[in-house]
C-alpha positions in Angstrom: 0.0 0.0 0.0 2.9 2.3 0.7 4.0 1.9 -3.0 0.6 3.1 -4.1 0.8 6.1 -1.8 4.1 7.1 -3.2 2.9 6.8 -6.8 -0.2 8.7 -5.9 1.7 11.6 -4.3 4.2 11.8 -7.2 1.5 11.7 -9.9 -0.8 14.2 -8.1 2.1 16.7 -7.9 2.9 16.3 -11.5 -0.7 16.8 -12.5 -1.1 19.9 -10.3 2.1 21.4 -11.5 1.3 20.8 -15.2 -2.3 22.0 -15.2 -2.4 24.5 -12.3 1.1 25.9 -12.0 -0.1 29.5 -11.8 -2.2 29.0 -8.6 -1.2 30.0 -5.1 0.1 26.9 -3.2 -1.6 27.8 0.0 -5.0 28.4 -1.5 -7.8 26.2 -0.1 -9.0 25.5 -3.6 -5.5 24.1 -4.6 -5.4 21.9 -1.5 -8.9 20.6 -2.3 -7.9 19.9 -5.9 -4.7 18.1 -4.8 -6.8 15.9 -2.4 -9.3 15.2 -5.1 -6.6 14.3 -7.7 -4.9 12.0 -5.1 -8.2 10.2 -4.4 -8.9 9.7 -8.1 -5.4 8.3 -8.8 -5.5 6.1 -5.7 -8.9 4.6 -6.8 -7.6 4.0 -10.3 -4.4 2.3 -9.1 -6.3 0.2 -6.6 -8.7 -0.9 -9.4 -5.8 -1.7 -11.6 -4.0 -3.7 -9.0 -7.3 -5.5 -8.1 -7.9 -6.4 -11.7 -4.4 -7.5 -12.2 -4.5 -10.0 -9.3 -7.8 -11.5 -10.3 -6.5 -12.6 -13.7 
């Protein structure tokens, strides 16, 4: 699970920097977007891992 957390953090930061680089880092909206992006990536990776192990 730690591997997934590291991947999630890394990819979320890349996504935020690429698409929202001009926003204030301390803004509540940016923090909410980061959390949402991390949740989405985490669900996608968990689904991928779950599907991979079922095969």
